[in-house]
N, C-alpha and C positions, 0 to 999 in steps of 0.2 A: 518742833519737828513734826511733820505730818508725813505718814507713809501708808501705803496700801499693801495688803497681802491677800492671798487667794483662799485661805482657810482659817478656821479658828485655831487649829494646831499651829499654823505658821504665825498667827498673831501672838499666841502665847510664847512661842520660841523667840520672836523678835523682842517682845517685852522683857522676857527673862534675860536675854543677852544685853539689852540696854541697862537693866537693873544691875547685872553682874559687872559690866564694864564701868558704870558710874561708881559702884561700891568699891571697886578696885582702885579707883582714883580718889576715893575718900568722900564721895557724895552719896547721900541717901535720899530716897523718894519720900516726900512728905505725905503724898496721897497717891494711892493706886486704886483705880476703878475699872470695872468691866471685865475682869478675868472670868467671871461666871459664864457670860454669853460669848465673849471675845469678838463681838462684831465691832466694838470700839473699845480699845484699852487706852486709858489715860494714865500717864506717869508724870507726876508733878514734882520736879526738883527745885521749885521756886524760880530760879533764873531761867531754867529750861523746862519746857513742858513737851512731852512726847505723846503723840496721838497715833495709834496703830489701828487702822480701819480695814474692814472688809469693804470691797468696792461699793456695795449698795449703801452702806452706812456713810461712807465718805461722800457719795453723791447726795444723799439725803441731807446731811448736816452742813455741807458746803463750807467748811472752814477755809478752803482755798479762796472762795469768793469774799468771805469776811475779811481775810488778811491779804487781799489782792495787792495792796500797796507796800506790803512788808518786803524787805530784801530777801532774795532767794540765795540760799547757801547750798552748794553742791557737795562740798567736802568739809568734814570737821573731825576733830579729835577731842577726846576728853583730856583735860589737863588737871592735875592735882594742884590744889592751892597750897600744898605743903612746901 
């Protein structure tokens, strides 16, 4: 999942919400990176990786271009494996 936000505070809020929602469904992040600067926060849940970008960082790293052939998902929900 790749998303953009307009401020470092919003980046942390989105990342926190993803972490909380995934934890409630029984999933934990194996790796979290980028909370210090919050221009790019990465949350690695193994099967799902979340990237929360400020617009400048998203443009610079261009993950959208790297994954141009990947299917686009517009709506999703977390499901527990229990």
